[in-house]
N, C-alpha and C positions, 0 to 999 in steps of 0.2 A: 726110723730106718726107712721103710717105704720100698721104693724101686732101687734095685742094685745099680751102683755106678751112676745114678742120675745127676747127682750134684756135679760131678766132673764134666758131664756133658753140658750142663747149664752154666758152667763157669764163665763163658764169654759174656753173658748177661748180667753177672753178678755186680752190683754196685754197693759199695760201702757208704753207709750214710749215718750222720750224727744222730744220736738218740734224740736229742732235743728237736730234730726236724719233724718228729712224729707229734709234736704239740698240737692239740686241736683235733687230732684224729681219734677215731673209735676202733679198737683193735680186739679181735677175738683171739684168746690165749689158750692153747692146748695145755691145760693144767698138768697133764701127765709129764710133759717135758719139763717144767720147772721142778716138779717133785723128783724126778730122777736126777736132774743136774745136781740138786742140793745133797744128794747122797755121796757125792765125790768131791766135795769142796774140802780140800785138805785142812784148811784153817778150822773146820767145824768137827772134823772127825775126832771122836773120843772126847770132845769138849762140849758139844750141843747135843742134848737129848733127842730133840725133834728138829734137825736142820731144815727139813721142808717147810715147817711153820715159820721159822726164823727168816728163810730165804723169801717166802711168799710176802710176809709182812713188810719186810723192808723194800722189796721190789715194787709192791703195790703203793706204798707211801711215796717212794721216789717218783714213780711214774704219774701218780695222781697230782703231785705238786708241779710236774711239768706241763700239766693240762692235757694228759693223755688219759682218755676213758677206755676202760677195760671190761670185757665180758669174758668170763672164763667159761671153758667147756670142759666138763667132766666126762671122762670115758665111760660108756655104757657097757653092755655085754658084748664080748667078742663074737664076731661072726664065726660059725663052725669052721669055715675054711681056714681061718686065721687064729683059731683058738690054741692050737698047739704050739704055734710060733710065739704067741703072746704069753702063754704060760711059762715057756722055757725062758723067755726074757725076763720075766718077772721073778723067776726063781733064782735067776743070776744076780738080779739086782737086790732082792730082799731075802732070799734063801738063807745066807750066811748069818743074818741077824739072829741074835739070842732070842729064843722064844720062851715065854713063861711056861713053867712046869704044867700049869694047869691047862694049857692049850698045846699039847704035844703035837697035834695033827694040823696046826696052822700052817698054811701053804703060802708061797710068795704071793700068789694072786689074791688070797683073802686079806693078807697083810697090806697089799697095795690098796684094795678097796677101803680097808679102815683108814689108811693115810689120806685118801681122797676125801673121805667123810670128814676127817678132821679139818681138812683145808677148807672144805665147803662151809663148815661151821664158822671158821675164822672169817672167811668172806662175808657171811652173814652179819657178824659182828661189825665189820668194817663198812657195811652198806654197799658192797660191790656186787653187781649181778653175776650170776652163774647159771648155767643150765646143763642138764645131763643129756648126753647124746644117746640115741637109740643104740648106736654101735660105736664106731671109732670117733674119737674127738675131733681129729683132723677133717673127717667128712663134714661134721656139722660147721666147723669152722669155715670150710670151703663153701658150703651152702650160704651161710651169713654173708660172706664176701661176694659170692656170685650174685646175689640178690640185693647188693647194695646196702645191706643193713649194718655192715662194718666197713672200714677202709682197707682192711688187710688182716692177715693172719700171722701170729707168732707160733710158728712150729718147726721143727727140724724134719719132719716127715714129707718127703718130696711128693708122695702120693696126694698131697692136698691139691696139686695142680690136676691130677687125674680126676679128682672129685669136682673140679670146676673153679678152684681159687684163682683170683686174678693177681693178687699181690701177697707174697710170702716173705716174712722176715725171719732170719734164722741167725744162729751164733750170737744170741742175746748176751751181752756182758755189761755189767755196771762197775767193774772193779778197776776202772782206769779213770784218769782226770777228764778225759774226753772220749766217753763211751760211744762205741760204734756198733752197728749191726749190718748184716748183709741183707740186701734187698733184691728180690727177684720179681719181675712183672711178666705177666702172660703176654702182654702186647709185644714186649722185647722178644720173648721167646719165639713168637709168631713171626715178627718182622726181621730179626736178625738171624736166627736159627732156622727159620722156616718149618718150625714144628707146631702142629696142632694138638689140641687135647687127645684126639683119637690116636695120634702118632705116638704120644707118651704111654697111651695104654698099651700100644704095640711093643714099646720098649719094655714095659713090665713083664709081658708075656716072654720076650726073647732074652732079657737079661736076668729074670727071676725077681721075685718081690715076695712080701710077707705071705701072699695067698698062694704063691707057687714057688716056694723056697727051692724046690728040687728041679726046677725047670730053668732053663737059660742056656746061652751060647756055650758057657764053659762045660755044662753037662752033656752037650750034644757033641763036643769036639772028641 
């Protein structure tokens, strides 16, 4: 999610790039993104018990064979300002799932944490590095990118740019013969759109974001 209406604003700098063009790069991956995407793959609904593990396994194997190095970032504790938004979102994603009778009080948030733990254990078995963020995963992805420790971030959260990310890849898809994904670079956002990081923070306040869901131009009209 991130900043309301941010992606349409950044549309002029979007570049569709072949997945194989990332060969040789090291990318920070927002693990939560892949987990949530797996929940809505129609081909796996009702057929695969844990689609997030299947999705993670085959994506990691495919990207590794392409020579793409991955560092997964696991979401930490939600900041208090965003906790309500994240809890509601996780209830929507995981609340409808059947809960064991022995755990009637299990919430969407606690289920999400257990899912992330399972994914982390699989990554350990595969020898793929991962790290837990102090707060939001996209914030740590952005930090790694801004400090040159990775070549970009795979996340759908536009607020990664507000945290300092330089290159963001989104709309990841491996279900075609020629897989593509969208690439956004901060240098193009600055040179073509004339928008700096501080400007994007201003957009978050004016348009509304996960931290200020009830604030925005629409609410002021």
